[in-house]
DOKEKE-160819 format. One record per residue (C-alpha): residue number from 1; residue in three letters; x, y, z. Coordinates in Angstrom, 2 decimals. Layout:
N
VEXLUM NUM ALA X Y Z;
...
***
This chain:
448
VEXLUM 1 UNK -155.04 29.62 56.88;
VEXLUM 2 UNK -154.90 28.74 60.57;
VEXLUM 3 UNK -154.82 31.28 63.34;
VEXLUM 4 UNK -151.38 30.08 64.46;
VEXLUM 5 UNK -149.94 31.08 61.08;
VEXLUM 6 UNK -151.54 34.49 61.08;
VEXLUM 7 UNK -150.29 35.45 64.49;
VEXLUM 8 UNK -146.90 33.67 64.38;
VEXLUM 9 UNK -144.89 36.98 64.18;
VEXLUM 10 UNK -145.66 38.63 67.51;
VEXLUM 11 UNK -142.68 41.05 67.76;
VEXLUM 12 UNK -143.74 44.55 66.88;
VEXLUM 13 UNK -141.70 47.74 66.61;
VEXLUM 14 UNK -143.92 50.79 66.28;
VEXLUM 15 UNK -140.92 53.11 65.74;
VEXLUM 16 UNK -139.73 51.26 62.67;
VEXLUM 17 UNK -143.20 51.29 61.20;
VEXLUM 18 UNK -143.60 54.98 61.94;
VEXLUM 19 UNK -140.24 55.71 60.38;
VEXLUM 20 UNK -141.26 53.79 57.27;
VEXLUM 21 UNK -144.41 56.02 56.99;
VEXLUM 22 UNK -146.87 53.21 57.58;
VEXLUM 23 UNK -150.19 54.00 59.54;
VEXLUM 24 UNK -150.29 52.76 63.06;
VEXLUM 25 UNK -152.84 50.03 63.71;
VEXLUM 26 UNK -155.87 50.70 65.88;
VEXLUM 27 UNK -155.14 50.83 69.58;
VEXLUM 28 UNK -157.37 47.94 70.32;
VEXLUM 29 UNK -155.57 45.81 67.70;
VEXLUM 30 UNK -152.21 46.55 69.26;
VEXLUM 31 UNK -153.54 45.79 72.74;
VEXLUM 32 UNK -155.15 42.63 71.52;
VEXLUM 33 UNK -151.91 41.63 69.77;
VEXLUM 34 UNK -149.84 42.32 72.85;
VEXLUM 35 UNK -152.26 40.58 75.24;
VEXLUM 36 UNK -152.63 37.54 73.03;
VEXLUM 37 UNK -156.46 37.83 72.93;
VEXLUM 38 UNK -157.88 35.84 70.11;
VEXLUM 39 UNK -161.76 36.08 70.09;
VEXLUM 40 UNK -162.08 33.52 67.35;
VEXLUM 41 UNK -159.37 31.01 67.97;
VEXLUM 42 UNK -161.09 28.19 66.21;
VEXLUM 43 UNK -163.82 27.60 68.84;
VEXLUM 44 UNK -167.05 26.39 67.49;
VEXLUM 45 UNK -169.59 29.13 66.97;
VEXLUM 46 UNK -173.05 28.98 65.81;
VEXLUM 47 UNK -173.84 29.31 62.18;
VEXLUM 48 UNK -171.28 30.94 59.74;
VEXLUM 49 UNK -168.83 32.33 62.34;
VEXLUM 50 UNK -167.23 29.02 63.09;
VEXLUM 51 UNK -164.47 29.41 60.36;
VEXLUM 52 UNK -163.97 33.19 60.10;
VEXLUM 53 UNK -161.55 35.61 61.78;
VEXLUM 54 UNK -162.42 38.61 63.70;
VEXLUM 55 UNK -161.56 42.18 62.54;
VEXLUM 56 UNK -158.92 42.42 65.19;
VEXLUM 57 UNK -157.26 39.34 63.82;
VEXLUM 58 UNK -157.41 40.81 60.37;
VEXLUM 59 UNK -155.79 44.03 61.57;
VEXLUM 60 UNK -153.17 42.11 63.43;
VEXLUM 61 UNK -152.40 39.99 60.42;
VEXLUM 62 UNK -152.32 43.03 58.16;
VEXLUM 63 UNK -150.06 44.89 60.59;
VEXLUM 64 UNK -147.75 41.93 60.87;
VEXLUM 65 UNK -147.44 41.67 57.11;
VEXLUM 66 UNK -146.75 45.39 56.75;
VEXLUM 67 UNK -144.26 45.29 59.61;
VEXLUM 68 UNK -142.39 42.35 58.14;
VEXLUM 69 UNK -142.29 43.99 54.71;
VEXLUM 70 UNK -140.93 47.22 56.21;
VEXLUM 71 UNK -138.33 45.30 58.19;
VEXLUM 72 UNK -137.21 43.31 55.16;
VEXLUM 73 UNK -137.02 46.44 53.04;
VEXLUM 74 UNK -134.97 48.27 55.66;
VEXLUM 75 UNK -132.64 45.29 55.97;
VEXLUM 76 UNK -132.32 45.14 52.20;
VEXLUM 77 UNK -131.56 48.87 52.00;
VEXLUM 78 UNK -128.97 48.55 54.79;
VEXLUM 79 UNK -127.39 45.54 53.14;
VEXLUM 80 UNK -127.30 47.35 49.80;
VEXLUM 81 UNK -125.66 50.34 51.42;
VEXLUM 82 UNK -123.16 48.18 53.28;
VEXLUM 83 UNK -122.54 46.13 50.14;
VEXLUM 84 UNK -121.89 49.24 48.11;
VEXLUM 85 UNK -119.53 50.57 50.75;
VEXLUM 86 UNK -117.83 47.19 51.06;
VEXLUM 87 UNK -117.56 46.86 47.29;
VEXLUM 88 UNK -115.98 50.26 46.98;
VEXLUM 89 UNK -113.61 49.62 49.85;
VEXLUM 90 UNK -112.70 46.12 48.69;
VEXLUM 91 UNK -112.33 47.29 45.11;
VEXLUM 92 UNK -109.94 50.04 46.15;
VEXLUM 93 UNK -108.13 47.70 48.54;
VEXLUM 94 UNK -107.89 44.99 45.92;
VEXLUM 95 UNK -106.57 47.43 43.34;
VEXLUM 96 UNK -104.15 48.86 45.88;
VEXLUM 97 UNK -103.02 45.40 46.97;
VEXLUM 98 UNK -102.71 44.30 43.36;
VEXLUM 99 UNK -100.72 47.45 42.51;
VEXLUM 100 UNK -98.50 46.87 45.51;
VEXLUM 101 UNK -97.98 43.25 44.45;
VEXLUM 102 UNK -97.16 44.42 40.93;
VEXLUM 103 UNK -94.73 46.98 42.36;
VEXLUM 104 UNK -93.10 44.32 44.50;
VEXLUM 105 UNK -92.85 42.08 41.48;
VEXLUM 106 UNK -91.16 44.92 39.60;
VEXLUM 107 UNK -88.71 45.47 42.43;
VEXLUM 108 UNK -88.11 41.74 42.56;
VEXLUM 109 UNK -87.45 41.73 38.84;
VEXLUM 110 UNK -84.91 44.51 39.33;
VEXLUM 111 UNK -83.18 42.56 42.10;
VEXLUM 112 UNK -83.16 39.37 40.04;
VEXLUM 113 UNK -81.87 41.28 37.03;
VEXLUM 114 UNK -79.08 42.82 39.13;
VEXLUM 115 UNK -77.92 39.51 40.55;
VEXLUM 116 UNK -78.40 37.81 37.20;
VEXLUM 117 UNK -76.19 40.48 35.62;
VEXLUM 118 UNK -73.58 39.99 38.35;
VEXLUM 119 UNK -73.68 36.25 37.76;
VEXLUM 120 UNK -73.40 36.77 34.01;
VEXLUM 121 UNK -70.45 39.14 34.47;
VEXLUM 122 UNK -68.58 36.71 36.68;
VEXLUM 123 UNK -69.43 33.80 34.38;
VEXLUM 124 UNK -67.87 35.72 31.49;
VEXLUM 125 UNK -64.84 36.57 33.64;
VEXLUM 126 UNK -64.47 32.91 34.60;
VEXLUM 127 UNK -64.77 31.86 30.97;
VEXLUM 128 UNK -62.14 34.42 29.92;
VEXLUM 129 UNK -59.90 33.50 32.84;
VEXLUM 130 UNK -60.24 29.80 32.09;
VEXLUM 131 UNK -59.37 30.42 28.43;
VEXLUM 132 UNK -56.25 32.35 29.47;
VEXLUM 133 UNK -55.33 29.59 31.90;
VEXLUM 134 UNK -55.83 27.01 29.16;
VEXLUM 135 UNK -53.38 28.96 27.03;
VEXLUM 136 UNK -50.89 28.87 29.89;
VEXLUM 137 UNK -51.53 25.14 30.24;
VEXLUM 138 UNK -50.74 24.63 26.55;
VEXLUM 139 UNK -47.57 26.69 27.01;
VEXLUM 140 UNK -46.58 24.49 29.94;
VEXLUM 141 UNK -47.09 21.38 27.86;
VEXLUM 142 UNK -45.06 22.82 24.99;
VEXLUM 143 UNK -42.32 23.97 27.36;
VEXLUM 144 UNK -42.27 20.53 28.99;
VEXLUM 145 UNK -41.97 18.89 25.58;
VEXLUM 146 UNK -39.27 21.40 24.58;
VEXLUM 147 UNK -37.12 20.36 27.56;
VEXLUM 148 UNK -36.82 16.86 26.11;
VEXLUM 149 UNK -34.52 18.15 23.36;
VEXLUM 150 UNK -31.97 19.77 25.74;
VEXLUM 151 UNK -32.10 16.66 27.94;
VEXLUM 152 UNK -31.42 14.40 24.95;
VEXLUM 153 UNK -28.61 16.69 23.77;
VEXLUM 154 UNK -26.96 16.81 27.21;
VEXLUM 155 UNK -27.18 13.04 27.77;
VEXLUM 156 UNK -25.92 12.40 24.24;
VEXLUM 157 UNK -22.98 14.73 24.86;
VEXLUM 158 UNK -22.11 12.86 28.04;
VEXLUM 159 UNK -22.39 9.52 26.25;
VEXLUM 160 UNK -20.23 10.69 23.35;
VEXLUM 161 UNK -17.57 12.07 25.67;
VEXLUM 162 UNK -17.35 8.67 27.38;
VEXLUM 163 UNK -15.72 7.45 24.17;
VEXLUM 164 UNK -12.71 9.72 24.60;
VEXLUM 165 UNK -9.37 7.90 24.59;
VEXLUM 166 UNK -6.51 7.63 27.01;
VEXLUM 167 UNK -5.58 10.67 29.07;
VEXLUM 168 UNK -8.34 12.75 27.45;
VEXLUM 169 UNK -10.98 10.76 29.35;
VEXLUM 170 UNK -10.97 13.34 32.10;
VEXLUM 171 UNK -13.72 14.91 34.21;
VEXLUM 172 UNK -13.19 18.39 32.94;
VEXLUM 173 UNK -15.23 21.58 33.14;
VEXLUM 174 UNK -17.36 20.53 30.18;
VEXLUM 175 UNK -18.51 17.38 31.93;
VEXLUM 176 UNK -19.28 19.29 35.11;
VEXLUM 177 UNK -21.37 21.81 33.18;
VEXLUM 178 UNK -23.14 19.01 31.31;
VEXLUM 179 UNK -24.00 17.28 34.59;
VEXLUM 180 UNK -25.29 20.60 35.92;
VEXLUM 181 UNK -27.39 20.98 32.78;
VEXLUM 182 UNK -28.89 17.49 33.15;
VEXLUM 183 UNK -29.75 18.15 36.79;
VEXLUM 184 UNK -31.19 21.56 35.93;
VEXLUM 185 UNK -33.38 20.09 33.18;
VEXLUM 186 UNK -34.68 17.41 35.55;
VEXLUM 187 UNK -35.55 19.96 38.22;
VEXLUM 188 UNK -37.21 22.22 35.62;
VEXLUM 189 UNK -39.25 19.29 34.30;
VEXLUM 190 UNK -40.40 18.49 37.84;
VEXLUM 191 UNK -41.31 22.15 38.41;
VEXLUM 192 UNK -43.22 22.35 35.12;
VEXLUM 193 UNK -45.13 19.16 35.97;
VEXLUM 194 UNK -46.11 20.52 39.38;
VEXLUM 195 UNK -47.18 23.83 37.85;
VEXLUM 196 UNK -49.12 21.98 35.15;
VEXLUM 197 UNK -50.93 19.97 37.83;
VEXLUM 198 UNK -51.83 23.20 39.63;
VEXLUM 199 UNK -53.12 24.68 36.38;
VEXLUM 200 UNK -55.27 21.59 35.70;
VEXLUM 201 UNK -56.74 21.72 39.22;
VEXLUM 202 UNK -57.39 25.46 38.93;
VEXLUM 203 UNK -59.13 24.98 35.57;
VEXLUM 204 UNK -61.36 22.36 37.21;
VEXLUM 205 UNK -62.13 24.75 40.08;
VEXLUM 206 UNK -62.92 27.53 37.60;
VEXLUM 207 UNK -65.28 25.28 35.68;
VEXLUM 208 UNK -66.96 24.08 38.89;
VEXLUM 209 UNK -67.47 27.68 40.02;
VEXLUM 210 UNK -68.73 28.59 36.54;
VEXLUM 211 UNK -71.16 25.68 36.60;
VEXLUM 212 UNK -72.46 26.78 40.00;
VEXLUM 213 UNK -72.95 30.32 38.73;
VEXLUM 214 UNK -74.64 29.04 35.58;
VEXLUM 215 UNK -77.06 26.95 37.63;
VEXLUM 216 UNK -77.83 29.97 39.81;
VEXLUM 217 UNK -78.14 32.15 36.70;
VEXLUM 218 UNK -80.46 29.60 35.10;
VEXLUM 219 UNK -82.65 29.55 38.21;
VEXLUM 220 UNK -82.75 33.33 38.24;
VEXLUM 221 UNK -83.50 33.44 34.53;
VEXLUM 222 UNK -86.42 31.10 35.05;
VEXLUM 223 UNK -87.56 33.03 38.12;
VEXLUM 224 UNK -87.26 36.29 36.16;
VEXLUM 225 UNK -89.40 34.86 33.36;
VEXLUM 226 UNK -92.01 33.64 35.84;
VEXLUM 227 UNK -92.08 36.91 37.79;
VEXLUM 228 UNK -92.19 38.88 34.54;
VEXLUM 229 UNK -95.16 36.79 33.46;
VEXLUM 230 UNK -96.77 37.35 36.87;
VEXLUM 231 UNK -96.16 41.09 36.54;
VEXLUM 232 UNK -97.96 41.09 33.18;
VEXLUM 233 UNK -101.10 39.52 34.64;
VEXLUM 234 UNK -104.04 41.92 35.05;
VEXLUM 235 UNK -107.76 41.65 35.61;
VEXLUM 236 UNK -108.32 41.43 31.87;
VEXLUM 237 UNK -105.94 38.52 31.41;
VEXLUM 238 UNK -107.56 35.41 30.01;
VEXLUM 239 UNK -104.91 32.92 31.11;
VEXLUM 240 UNK -105.43 33.28 34.88;
VEXLUM 241 UNK -106.92 30.44 36.90;
VEXLUM 242 UNK -107.96 29.61 40.44;
VEXLUM 243 UNK -105.28 27.93 42.56;
VEXLUM 244 UNK -106.76 27.69 46.06;
VEXLUM 245 UNK -103.78 25.90 47.63;
VEXLUM 246 UNK -101.03 28.05 46.12;
VEXLUM 247 UNK -100.36 29.81 49.43;
VEXLUM 248 UNK -99.58 26.53 51.18;
VEXLUM 249 UNK -96.02 26.58 49.79;
VEXLUM 250 UNK -94.98 29.53 51.92;
VEXLUM 251 UNK -93.55 27.29 54.66;
VEXLUM 252 UNK -91.17 25.69 52.15;
VEXLUM 253 UNK -89.72 28.96 50.87;
VEXLUM 254 UNK -86.50 30.60 52.02;
VEXLUM 255 UNK -86.39 34.21 53.11;
VEXLUM 256 UNK -84.82 37.03 51.13;
VEXLUM 257 UNK -81.64 37.19 53.25;
VEXLUM 258 UNK -80.92 33.53 52.61;
VEXLUM 259 UNK -81.60 34.06 48.91;
VEXLUM 260 UNK -79.17 36.98 48.72;
VEXLUM 261 UNK -76.59 35.16 50.87;
VEXLUM 262 UNK -76.74 32.13 48.56;
VEXLUM 263 UNK -75.90 34.19 45.48;
VEXLUM 264 UNK -73.31 36.23 47.34;
VEXLUM 265 UNK -71.59 33.05 48.52;
VEXLUM 266 UNK -71.51 31.74 44.95;
VEXLUM 267 UNK -70.06 35.04 43.74;
VEXLUM 268 UNK -67.49 35.03 46.55;
VEXLUM 269 UNK -66.36 31.55 45.56;
VEXLUM 270 UNK -66.15 32.67 41.93;
VEXLUM 271 UNK -64.13 35.76 42.88;
VEXLUM 272 UNK -61.72 33.64 44.91;
VEXLUM 273 UNK -61.26 31.28 41.99;
VEXLUM 274 UNK -60.76 34.24 39.64;
VEXLUM 275 UNK -58.10 35.71 41.91;
VEXLUM 276 UNK -56.43 32.33 42.34;
VEXLUM 277 UNK -56.48 31.86 38.57;
VEXLUM 278 UNK -54.89 35.27 37.97;
VEXLUM 279 UNK -52.17 34.57 40.53;
VEXLUM 280 UNK -51.55 31.13 39.02;
VEXLUM 281 UNK -51.27 32.62 35.53;
VEXLUM 282 UNK -48.69 35.11 36.76;
VEXLUM 283 UNK -46.84 32.25 38.48;
VEXLUM 284 UNK -46.90 30.19 35.28;
VEXLUM 285 UNK -45.60 33.14 33.27;
VEXLUM 286 UNK -42.78 33.70 35.75;
VEXLUM 287 UNK -41.92 29.99 35.88;
VEXLUM 288 UNK -41.81 29.71 32.10;
VEXLUM 289 UNK -39.70 32.81 31.74;
VEXLUM 290 UNK -37.25 31.91 34.50;
VEXLUM 291 UNK -36.88 28.27 33.44;
VEXLUM 292 UNK -36.27 29.28 29.83;
VEXLUM 293 UNK -33.68 31.83 30.90;
VEXLUM 294 UNK -31.99 29.33 33.24;
VEXLUM 295 UNK -31.77 26.74 30.48;
VEXLUM 296 UNK -30.35 29.21 28.00;
VEXLUM 297 UNK -27.81 30.48 30.55;
VEXLUM 298 UNK -26.71 26.92 31.32;
VEXLUM 299 UNK -26.57 26.20 27.59;
VEXLUM 300 UNK -24.29 29.19 27.16;
VEXLUM 301 UNK -22.12 27.95 30.03;
VEXLUM 302 UNK -21.83 24.53 28.43;
VEXLUM 303 UNK -21.07 26.02 25.02;
VEXLUM 304 UNK -18.43 28.25 26.57;
VEXLUM 305 UNK -16.90 25.29 28.39;
VEXLUM 306 UNK -16.87 23.35 25.11;
VEXLUM 307 UNK -15.21 26.27 23.35;
VEXLUM 308 UNK -12.55 26.58 26.02;
VEXLUM 309 UNK -11.97 22.84 26.03;
VEXLUM 310 UNK -11.69 22.74 22.24;
VEXLUM 311 UNK -9.26 25.66 22.40;
VEXLUM 312 UNK -7.19 23.80 24.98;
VEXLUM 313 UNK -7.25 20.65 22.86;
VEXLUM 314 UNK -6.30 22.61 19.77;
VEXLUM 315 UNK -3.40 24.29 21.55;
VEXLUM 316 UNK -2.25 20.99 23.03;
VEXLUM 317 UNK -2.52 19.31 19.65;
VEXLUM 318 UNK -0.54 22.15 18.04;
VEXLUM 319 UNK 2.20 21.86 20.64;
VEXLUM 320 UNK 2.27 18.11 20.27;
VEXLUM 321 UNK 2.51 18.43 16.51;
VEXLUM 322 UNK 5.31 20.96 16.91;
VEXLUM 323 UNK 7.18 18.62 19.24;
VEXLUM 324 UNK 6.50 15.73 16.90;
VEXLUM 325 UNK 8.02 17.70 14.06;
VEXLUM 326 UNK 11.04 18.44 16.19;
VEXLUM 327 UNK 11.27 14.82 17.28;
VEXLUM 328 UNK 11.07 13.66 13.69;
VEXLUM 329 UNK 13.79 16.08 12.74;
VEXLUM 330 UNK 15.87 14.89 15.66;
VEXLUM 331 UNK 15.24 11.26 14.72;
VEXLUM 332 UNK 16.52 11.99 11.24;
VEXLUM 333 UNK 19.53 13.77 12.62;
VEXLUM 334 UNK 20.20 10.94 15.04;
VEXLUM 335 UNK 19.88 8.35 12.34;
VEXLUM 336 UNK 22.37 10.28 10.26;
VEXLUM 337 UNK 24.60 10.57 13.34;
VEXLUM 338 UNK 24.46 6.82 13.82;
VEXLUM 339 UNK 25.37 6.27 10.22;
VEXLUM 340 UNK 28.26 8.69 10.64;
VEXLUM 341 UNK 29.42 6.91 13.78;
VEXLUM 342 UNK 29.17 3.57 12.10;
VEXLUM 343 UNK 31.14 4.91 9.16;
VEXLUM 344 UNK 33.71 6.37 11.56;
VEXLUM 345 UNK 34.07 2.99 13.25;
VEXLUM 346 UNK 34.38 1.36 9.93;
VEXLUM 347 UNK 36.99 3.88 8.90;
VEXLUM 348 UNK 39.02 3.10 12.02;
VEXLUM 349 UNK 39.17 -0.60 11.34;
VEXLUM 350 UNK 41.74 -0.33 8.54;
VEXLUM 351 UNK 44.21 1.87 10.49;
VEXLUM 352 UNK 43.80 -0.48 13.45;
VEXLUM 353 UNK 44.52 -3.49 11.27;
VEXLUM 354 UNK 47.56 -1.72 9.82;
VEXLUM 355 UNK 48.93 -0.82 13.24;
VEXLUM 356 UNK 48.24 -4.25 14.65;
VEXLUM 357 UNK 49.72 -5.93 11.56;
VEXLUM 358 UNK 52.92 -3.87 11.90;
VEXLUM 359 UNK 53.21 -4.78 15.54;
VEXLUM 360 UNK 52.58 -8.42 14.73;
VEXLUM 361 UNK 55.16 -8.45 11.97;
VEXLUM 362 UNK 57.78 -6.65 14.10;
VEXLUM 363 UNK 57.17 -9.17 16.87;
VEXLUM 364 UNK 58.94 -11.68 14.59;
VEXLUM 365 UNK 62.25 -9.75 14.67;
VEXLUM 366 UNK 65.14 -12.00 15.70;
VEXLUM 367 UNK 67.18 -11.91 18.89;
VEXLUM 368 UNK 68.32 -8.47 19.87;
VEXLUM 369 UNK 66.41 -6.82 17.06;
VEXLUM 370 UNK 63.26 -7.35 19.11;
VEXLUM 371 UNK 63.68 -4.12 21.03;
VEXLUM 372 UNK 61.39 -1.29 22.08;
VEXLUM 373 UNK 62.47 1.31 19.67;
VEXLUM 374 UNK 60.70 4.44 18.59;
VEXLUM 375 UNK 58.69 2.72 15.89;
VEXLUM 376 UNK 57.61 0.20 18.47;
VEXLUM 377 UNK 56.48 2.91 20.84;
VEXLUM 378 UNK 54.81 4.75 18.00;
VEXLUM 379 UNK 52.97 1.67 16.75;
VEXLUM 380 UNK 51.89 0.70 20.26;
VEXLUM 381 UNK 50.63 4.24 20.86;
VEXLUM 382 UNK 48.90 4.28 17.46;
VEXLUM 383 UNK 47.13 0.96 18.10;
VEXLUM 384 UNK 46.07 2.02 21.57;
VEXLUM 385 UNK 44.83 5.37 20.31;
VEXLUM 386 UNK 42.83 3.77 17.52;
VEXLUM 387 UNK 41.37 1.22 19.95;
VEXLUM 388 UNK 40.43 3.98 22.39;
VEXLUM 389 UNK 38.95 6.01 19.60;
VEXLUM 390 UNK 36.88 3.06 18.41;
VEXLUM 391 UNK 35.75 2.39 21.97;
VEXLUM 392 UNK 34.65 6.02 22.28;
VEXLUM 393 UNK 32.90 5.82 18.95;
VEXLUM 394 UNK 31.25 2.57 20.02;
VEXLUM 395 UNK 29.98 4.14 23.24;
VEXLUM 396 UNK 28.76 7.15 21.31;
VEXLUM 397 UNK 27.06 4.86 18.83;
VEXLUM 398 UNK 25.36 3.01 21.66;
VEXLUM 399 UNK 24.23 6.30 23.19;
VEXLUM 400 UNK 23.00 7.49 19.77;
VEXLUM 401 UNK 21.06 4.27 19.29;
VEXLUM 402 UNK 19.56 4.57 22.78;
VEXLUM 403 UNK 18.66 8.20 22.05;
VEXLUM 404 UNK 17.09 7.14 18.77;
VEXLUM 405 UNK 15.07 4.52 20.62;
VEXLUM 406 UNK 13.87 7.15 23.08;
VEXLUM 407 UNK 13.08 9.47 20.21;
VEXLUM 408 UNK 11.03 6.76 18.57;
VEXLUM 409 UNK 9.15 6.17 21.80;
VEXLUM 410 UNK 8.51 9.88 22.14;
VEXLUM 411 UNK 7.35 9.96 18.55;
VEXLUM 412 UNK 4.92 7.14 19.21;
VEXLUM 413 UNK 3.68 8.81 22.38;
VEXLUM 414 UNK 3.26 12.12 20.59;
VEXLUM 415 UNK 1.49 10.55 17.67;
VEXLUM 416 UNK -0.81 8.63 20.02;
VEXLUM 417 UNK -1.52 11.75 22.04;
VEXLUM 418 UNK -2.14 13.72 18.87;
VEXLUM 419 UNK -4.56 10.98 17.82;
VEXLUM 420 UNK -6.33 11.27 21.21;
VEXLUM 421 UNK -6.54 15.04 20.86;
VEXLUM 422 UNK -7.85 14.69 17.32;
VEXLUM 423 UNK -10.45 12.17 18.49;
VEXLUM 424 UNK -11.42 14.40 21.41;
VEXLUM 425 UNK -11.76 17.38 19.10;
VEXLUM 426 UNK -13.91 15.27 16.80;
VEXLUM 427 UNK -16.19 14.38 19.70;
VEXLUM 428 UNK -16.35 17.82 21.34;
VEXLUM 429 UNK -16.31 20.12 18.34;
VEXLUM 430 UNK -17.64 18.12 15.42;
VEXLUM 431 UNK -20.22 16.03 17.24;
VEXLUM 432 UNK -21.21 17.62 20.56;
VEXLUM 433 UNK -21.03 21.26 19.59;
VEXLUM 434 UNK -22.71 20.66 16.24;
VEXLUM 435 UNK -25.43 18.71 18.06;
VEXLUM 436 UNK -25.94 21.58 20.46;
VEXLUM 437 UNK -26.82 23.89 17.57;
VEXLUM 438 UNK -30.27 22.25 17.70;
VEXLUM 439 UNK -30.80 23.53 21.24;
VEXLUM 440 UNK -34.29 25.13 21.48;
VEXLUM 441 UNK -34.56 28.90 21.50;
VEXLUM 442 UNK -35.79 30.80 24.54;
VEXLUM 443 UNK -39.12 31.35 22.77;
VEXLUM 444 UNK -39.61 27.60 22.31;
VEXLUM 445 UNK -38.56 26.94 25.90;
VEXLUM 446 UNK -41.14 29.54 27.02;
VEXLUM 447 UNK -43.92 27.45 25.48;
VEXLUM 448 UNK -44.64 29.52 22.38;
***
């Protein structure tokens, strides 16, 4: 061992050595150590002293070794004390931090569970509301289909009434009510189609909002499962691993306010759609009820107009038949009167021939016998009277024949008018009114 190695540690602390209970070195060794005096520093000496150290060097080397050992032991004791203190502090801090993290995870689980429950509640409300709206949609479709029957009945009634004859082809109250009914049905169909379109759009909005909530709920369900798994981790868990870079994702995360605002916005949209759906359902119910009532009221108006018109036709037909009966009776009487007049004329021909023959024969009297005597005056008066009577009878016969002709014309007119009334009654009562018995009920018109 060289002298440089033995005396390499030249720093000396006598207080640390004294505190450690080690004996102080001799004064001359300390002085020699401090002054750097090395009697045998490798110089050549005579004999056996050329490779040996001096006692002072031995003491210095021994002191240095003891000093280094004491220093290392003190450092080791200090480090052990500090390590024990640090271990205890870090152990308590780690447990406290871990407990705080577990508590935060528990609070987070409560928050996630609360919002997940709110999402679930509104999802169920949207599902129920959508189902109710789907029922209203089906009612709208049924009500829209049910309006086709009244429309077909009304148009068929109008078409049938176009086949009325003669003076009965009139724009009466029935036709006006039927036209009102057709227009009402068209407007109701347009209203039902618009309402149905609104219901379809609202159902789509409800499903979109429900899908958004379900996606949020699914994310929260997954986050709840992950945080629940994190909360179950402990120091005895065997499935934990090192992930040194796991804290690098913090810059990509949103804060809690944004997280809460996101869910609240989704819930607000869902609540708006729920309210809009409720209002639309009430609107659909009111539309179905009012349209059904309007159709039934108009149907009653048309039926009443048909009843009144049929009553008018029946009364007119009865009066016409009564007049026809009277006309027929009068025609018979007139025909008999004509026969009587003809017989009267025929009966007057013989007296006229007799009177005229007497006058003709007396016109052959000779000379002064051809005078205007009483027989002559009587025969002339008789012939004139018979001729006048026959002329009167002839005029009366002509008037009777003219009256009979007018009676026949009236009979034909009455019979034709009675035929028109019968045909009109057949159309209105037997066809139209019987067809209207298939008019849908108010329940069917309401979509049930």
